[in-house]
One Martini backbone bead per residue (centre of mass of N, CA, C, O) as a GRO file, in nm:
protein
  268
    1MET     BB    1   1.386  -3.116  -2.937
    2PHE     BB    2   1.465  -2.865  -2.720
    3SER     BB    3   1.201  -2.790  -2.542
    4PHE     BB    4   1.278  -2.929  -2.267
    5PHE     BB    5   1.512  -2.697  -2.210
    6LYS     BB    6   1.326  -2.474  -2.178
    7LYS     BB    7   1.276  -2.189  -2.015
    8LYS     BB    8   1.086  -2.064  -1.788
    9LYS     BB    9   0.852  -1.813  -1.725
   10ILE     BB   10   0.857  -1.577  -1.467
   11ILE     BB   11   0.589  -1.479  -1.238
   12CYS     BB   12   0.521  -1.247  -1.005
   13HIS     BB   13   0.258  -1.289  -0.741
   14ILE     BB   14   0.062  -1.055  -0.574
   15LYS     BB   15  -0.160  -1.068  -0.280
   16LEU     BB   16  -0.432  -0.835  -0.209
   17ASN     BB   17  -0.654  -0.877   0.083
   18GLY     BB   18  -0.859  -0.621   0.199
   19ILE     BB   19  -0.822  -0.414   0.444
   20ILE     BB   20  -0.660  -0.115   0.504
   21GLY     BB   21  -0.526  -0.208   0.785
   22ASN     BB   22  -0.648  -0.216   1.104
   23VAL     BB   23  -0.915  -0.451   1.199
   24GLY     BB   24  -1.001  -0.470   1.480
   25LYS     BB   25  -0.866  -0.653   1.736
   26PHE     BB   26  -0.745  -0.913   1.550
   27LYS     BB   27  -0.761  -0.799   1.266
   28GLN     BB   28  -0.570  -0.820   0.961
   29GLY     BB   29  -0.475  -0.633   0.718
   30ILE     BB   30  -0.344  -0.425   0.491
   31ASP     BB   31   0.009  -0.365   0.540
   32PHE     BB   32   0.330  -0.269   0.526
   33SER     BB   33   0.464  -0.470   0.725
   34GLY     BB   34   0.321  -0.726   0.591
   35GLN     BB   35   0.444  -0.650   0.275
   36GLU     BB   36   0.745  -0.582   0.253
   37GLN     BB   37   0.883  -0.873   0.208
   38ILE     BB   38   0.714  -0.958  -0.026
   39ILE     BB   39   0.794  -0.732  -0.223
   40GLU     BB   40   1.094  -0.781  -0.220
   41LYS     BB   41   1.099  -1.079  -0.320
   42ALA     BB   42   0.953  -1.038  -0.589
   43PHE     BB   43   1.167  -0.820  -0.704
   44SER     BB   44   1.440  -1.006  -0.655
   45LEU     BB   45   1.361  -1.180  -0.896
   46LYS     BB   46   1.547  -1.182  -1.177
   47LYS     BB   47   1.383  -1.385  -1.377
   48ALA     BB   48   1.152  -1.206  -1.378
   49LYS     BB   49   0.945  -1.040  -1.603
   50CYS     BB   50   0.730  -0.970  -1.366
   51VAL     BB   51   0.492  -0.795  -1.154
   52ALA     BB   52   0.205  -0.912  -1.012
   53ILE     BB   53  -0.110  -0.757  -0.888
   54SER     BB   54  -0.364  -0.847  -0.666
   55ILE     BB   55  -0.678  -0.671  -0.598
   56ASN     BB   56  -0.904  -0.676  -0.291
   57SER     BB   57  -1.022  -0.351  -0.213
   58PRO     BB   58  -1.201  -0.081  -0.034
   59GLY     BB   59  -0.978   0.015   0.167
   60GLY     BB   60  -0.859   0.279   0.404
   61SER     BB   61  -0.567   0.359   0.481
   62PRO     BB   62  -0.383   0.623   0.343
   63VAL     BB   63  -0.099   0.557   0.451
   64GLN     BB   64  -0.073   0.255   0.374
   65SER     BB   65  -0.130   0.295   0.077
   66HIS     BB   66   0.112   0.483   0.015
   67LEU     BB   67   0.341   0.299   0.114
   68ILE     BB   68   0.291   0.072  -0.086
   69TYR     BB   69   0.303   0.225  -0.348
   70SER     BB   70   0.593   0.336  -0.309
   71PHE     BB   71   0.738   0.057  -0.275
   72ILE     BB   72   0.671  -0.053  -0.550
   73ARG     BB   73   0.802   0.170  -0.718
   74TYR     BB   74   1.087   0.146  -0.607
   75HIS     BB   75   1.134  -0.155  -0.701
   76ALA     BB   76   1.069  -0.119  -0.995
   77ASN     BB   77   1.306   0.082  -1.052
   78LYS     BB   78   1.542  -0.076  -0.923
   79ASN     BB   79   1.464  -0.361  -1.103
   80ASN     BB   80   1.333  -0.317  -1.377
   81LYS     BB   81   1.000  -0.364  -1.330
   82LYS     BB   82   0.707  -0.465  -1.429
   83VAL     BB   83   0.372  -0.355  -1.349
   84ILE     BB   84   0.070  -0.564  -1.293
   85ILE     BB   85  -0.268  -0.499  -1.246
   86PHE     BB   86  -0.542  -0.678  -1.059
   87ALA     BB   87  -0.871  -0.644  -1.034
   88GLU     BB   88  -1.134  -0.755  -0.866
   89ASP     BB   89  -1.401  -0.677  -0.715
   90VAL     BB   90  -1.212  -0.443  -0.573
   91ALA     BB   91  -1.069  -0.095  -0.640
   92ALA     BB   92  -1.091   0.121  -0.379
   93SER     BB   93  -0.951   0.390  -0.299
   94GLY     BB   94  -0.681   0.252  -0.162
   95GLY     BB   95  -0.687   0.030  -0.370
   96TYR     BB   96  -0.643   0.227  -0.615
   97LEU     BB   97  -0.387   0.358  -0.523
   98ILE     BB   98  -0.218   0.091  -0.544
   99ALA     BB   99  -0.289   0.042  -0.852
  100CYS     BB  100  -0.108   0.300  -0.945
  101ALA     BB  101   0.165   0.126  -0.946
  102GLY     BB  102   0.097   0.050  -1.228
  103ASP     BB  103   0.157   0.032  -1.567
  104GLU     BB  104  -0.089  -0.168  -1.547
  105ILE     BB  105  -0.457  -0.205  -1.562
  106TYR     BB  106  -0.687  -0.453  -1.455
  107ALA     BB  107  -1.032  -0.588  -1.503
  108ASN     BB  108  -1.332  -0.659  -1.451
  109SER     BB  109  -1.635  -0.560  -1.574
  110SER     BB  110  -1.757  -0.589  -1.256
  111SER     BB  111  -1.581  -0.419  -1.118
  112ILE     BB  112  -1.472  -0.194  -0.864
  113ILE     BB  113  -1.388   0.152  -0.938
  114GLY     BB  114  -1.227   0.403  -0.729
  115SER     BB  115  -1.297   0.632  -0.500
  116ILE     BB  116  -1.171   0.938  -0.513
  117GLY     BB  117  -1.141   0.987  -0.173
  118VAL     BB  118  -1.262   1.108   0.153
  119ILE     BB  119  -1.353   0.955   0.476
  120TYR     BB  120  -1.568   1.036   0.757
  121SER     BB  121  -1.696   0.839   1.042
  122SER     BB  122  -1.971   0.865   1.282
  123PHE     BB  123  -2.113   0.927   1.606
  124GLY     BB  124  -2.398   1.050   1.804
  125PHE     BB  125  -2.455   1.055   2.188
  126THR     BB  126  -2.593   1.293   2.337
  127GLU     BB  127  -2.900   1.204   2.370
  128LEU     BB  128  -2.846   0.940   2.513
  129ILE     BB  129  -2.698   1.032   2.775
  130LYS     BB  130  -2.931   1.209   2.867
  131LYS     BB  131  -3.151   0.981   2.901
  132ILE     BB  132  -2.946   0.807   3.111
  133GLY     BB  133  -2.775   1.012   3.301
  134ILE     BB  134  -2.505   1.109   3.160
  135GLN     BB  135  -2.180   1.245   3.216
  136ARG     BB  136  -1.942   1.430   3.047
  137ARG     BB  137  -1.583   1.406   3.124
  138VAL     BB  138  -1.344   1.648   3.015
  139HIS     BB  139  -0.975   1.678   3.025
  140THR     BB  140  -0.752   1.917   2.883
  141ALA     BB  141  -0.446   1.993   2.696
  142GLY     BB  142  -0.594   2.154   2.475
  143LYS     BB  143  -0.868   2.270   2.307
  144ASN     BB  144  -0.853   2.029   2.057
  145LYS     BB  145  -0.837   1.732   2.189
  146SER     BB  146  -1.178   1.681   2.157
  147THR     BB  147  -1.226   1.640   1.869
  148LEU     BB  148  -1.519   1.476   1.782
  149ASP     BB  149  -1.673   1.394   2.015
  150PRO     BB  150  -1.951   1.177   2.040
  151PHE     BB  151  -2.039   1.307   2.342
  152LEU     BB  152  -2.039   1.579   2.183
  153GLU     BB  153  -2.093   1.857   2.042
  154GLU     BB  154  -2.063   1.994   1.750
  155LYS     BB  155  -1.817   2.192   1.584
  156SER     BB  156  -1.752   2.401   1.331
  157GLU     BB  157  -1.438   2.409   1.364
  158ASP     BB  158  -1.392   2.104   1.355
  159ILE     BB  159  -1.509   2.055   1.074
  160GLU     BB  160  -1.320   2.248   0.922
  161ARG     BB  161  -1.058   2.109   1.002
  162LEU     BB  162  -1.125   1.835   0.874
  163LYS     BB  163  -1.162   1.932   0.584
  164LYS     BB  164  -0.871   2.022   0.535
  165ILE     BB  165  -0.748   1.748   0.569
  166GLN     BB  166  -0.912   1.609   0.342
  167LEU     BB  167  -0.805   1.786   0.114
  168ASP     BB  168  -0.513   1.702   0.136
  169LEU     BB  169  -0.560   1.394   0.094
  170HIS     BB  170  -0.698   1.418  -0.180
  171GLN     BB  171  -0.470   1.554  -0.336
  172ASP     BB  172  -0.273   1.322  -0.306
  173PHE     BB  173  -0.449   1.124  -0.463
  174ILE     BB  174  -0.468   1.279  -0.728
  175ASN     BB  175  -0.158   1.288  -0.782
  176VAL     BB  176  -0.125   0.987  -0.823
  177VAL     BB  177  -0.322   0.945  -1.056
  178GLU     BB  178  -0.202   1.151  -1.255
  179GLN     BB  179   0.084   1.026  -1.263
  180SER     BB  180  -0.002   0.737  -1.355
  181ARG     BB  181  -0.219   0.801  -1.596
  182GLY     BB  182  -0.243   1.078  -1.724
  183GLU     BB  183  -0.361   1.081  -2.057
  184LYS     BB  184  -0.576   0.848  -2.003
  185LEU     BB  185  -0.761   1.043  -1.886
  186GLN     BB  186  -1.123   1.120  -1.882
  187LYS     BB  187  -1.245   1.456  -1.796
  188LYS     BB  188  -1.471   1.600  -1.962
  189ASP     BB  189  -1.768   1.439  -1.867
  190ILE     BB  190  -1.624   1.383  -1.573
  191GLU     BB  191  -1.576   1.341  -1.219
  192LEU     BB  192  -1.316   1.160  -1.094
  193PHE     BB  193  -1.279   1.317  -0.783
  194SER     BB  194  -1.572   1.260  -0.607
  195GLY     BB  195  -1.594   0.936  -0.512
  196GLU     BB  196  -1.669   0.780  -0.736
  197PHE     BB  197  -1.789   0.470  -0.882
  198TRP     BB  198  -1.711   0.185  -1.112
  199SER     BB  199  -1.701  -0.010  -1.349
  200GLY     BB  200  -1.474  -0.164  -1.538
  201GLN     BB  201  -1.585  -0.066  -1.809
  202LYS     BB  202  -1.597   0.238  -1.732
  203ALA     BB  203  -1.304   0.269  -1.638
  204LYS     BB  204  -1.181   0.226  -1.917
  205GLN     BB  205  -1.313   0.481  -2.052
  206LEU     BB  206  -1.170   0.677  -1.821
  207GLY     BB  207  -0.863   0.562  -1.769
  208LEU     BB  208  -0.823   0.384  -1.497
  209ILE     BB  209  -0.785   0.156  -1.705
  210ASP     BB  210  -0.660  -0.068  -1.969
  211GLY     BB  211  -0.840  -0.343  -1.908
  212ILE     BB  212  -0.994  -0.663  -1.971
  213GLY     BB  213  -0.906  -0.908  -1.717
  214ASN     BB  214  -0.718  -1.168  -1.606
  215ALA     BB  215  -0.427  -1.289  -1.496
  216ASN     BB  216  -0.396  -1.555  -1.659
  217ASP     BB  217  -0.464  -1.443  -1.940
  218ILE     BB  218  -0.283  -1.190  -1.971
  219LEU     BB  219  -0.006  -1.328  -1.905
  220ARG     BB  220  -0.025  -1.531  -2.145
  221GLU     BB  221  -0.062  -1.324  -2.368
  222LYS     BB  222   0.225  -1.176  -2.307
  223PHE     BB  223   0.425  -1.455  -2.222
  224GLY     BB  224   0.279  -1.715  -2.254
  225GLU     BB  225   0.212  -2.059  -2.176
  226ASP     BB  226   0.510  -2.114  -2.024
  227ILE     BB  227   0.442  -2.003  -1.756
  228VAL     BB  228   0.537  -1.917  -1.411
  229ILE     BB  229   0.344  -1.866  -1.124
  230LYS     BB  230   0.454  -1.690  -0.835
  231ASN     BB  231   0.336  -1.681  -0.525
  232PHE     BB  232   0.259  -1.392  -0.300
  233GLU     BB  233   0.160  -1.437   0.047
  234LYS     BB  234   0.020  -1.378   0.337
  235SER     BB  235   0.057  -1.544   0.634
  236LYS     BB  236  -0.054  -1.701   0.905
  237GLY     BB  237   0.003  -1.707   1.213
  238TRP     BB  238  -0.037  -1.873   1.502
  239LEU     BB  239  -0.168  -1.642   1.669
  240SER     BB  240  -0.384  -1.536   1.462
  241LYS     BB  241  -0.527  -1.811   1.447
  242LYS     BB  242  -0.604  -1.824   1.737
  243LEU     BB  243  -0.764  -1.554   1.752
  244SER     BB  244  -0.968  -1.613   1.510
  245SER     BB  245  -1.075  -1.875   1.703
  246SER     BB  246  -1.219  -1.736   1.902
  247ASN     BB  247  -1.490  -1.749   2.153
  248ASP     BB  248  -1.540  -1.443   2.122
  249HIS     BB  249  -1.823  -1.324   1.986
  250LEU     BB  250  -1.798  -1.021   2.011
  251ASP     BB  251  -1.531  -0.983   1.860
  252GLN     BB  252  -1.623  -1.118   1.598
  253LEU     BB  253  -1.857  -0.920   1.541
  254ALA     BB  254  -1.690  -0.661   1.532
  255ASN     BB  255  -1.513  -0.743   1.296
  256ILE     BB  256  -1.737  -0.781   1.085
  257LEU     BB  257  -1.866  -0.498   1.104
  258ASP     BB  258  -1.616  -0.338   1.024
  259GLU     BB  259  -1.582  -0.464   0.741
  260ARG     BB  260  -1.869  -0.454   0.616
  261SER     BB  261  -1.902  -0.137   0.618
  262ILE     BB  262  -1.691  -0.104   0.385
  263TRP     BB  263  -1.787  -0.302   0.160
  264GLN     BB  264  -2.095  -0.181   0.141
  265ARG     BB  265  -2.032   0.079  -0.019
  266TYR     BB  266  -2.007  -0.138  -0.287
  267GLY     BB  267  -2.223  -0.376  -0.265
  268LEU     BB  268  -2.053  -0.639  -0.092
   0.00000   0.00000   0.00000
């Protein structure tokens, strides 16, 4: 007879969707400055049983990924809150790095998980500018200032220098995964840190995630049917809405191509 007065269990739910970092001229992806207040608010709700985070991201900036990961862990420890991560279509590269902030990680069986690696991509236009009769004129203070200029021939020393930086970034990523997943990782039969990615079902077998399921089902299974899920998500400001509806079709096309090229690495 007193069930009417029973307090609801509150779960804070943060949604992270898109490329990590700034993409395109006007398009804003997931970045630390945009998520800082949202993360603080979600973790500061004392009545919340835990903080759930849904991620749908193919990655992007390693720095922004690491900043968000560290900030989540800081507030989880400070507020003694459990973090449960839910991967949607994809949690790859920087998206998976952020997922490692979770005490538990869940995904759909068809989600794309992993891509623990570092990538740099560019174009070379040296032959093109020769054909159309353009000369490239570059003046620098510092012999390595024009490293990997797409309008100049590649130098082996530039590539070697880039590789060393990539190895440092890759090791940082590996350290985060190993610290987060620990003995859950199954490294015997497969190279987990090669940049390869897997389905959610395979990722579970490899120890990259803890189980298969979506946020609503898992949270109700853990905390009961009477939970209240309070969503926290970045909203678009007036200016960004105005810019996103710009009539400049070239800018819109550039934004779309920027984003699609990253998503399509994972067949999405």
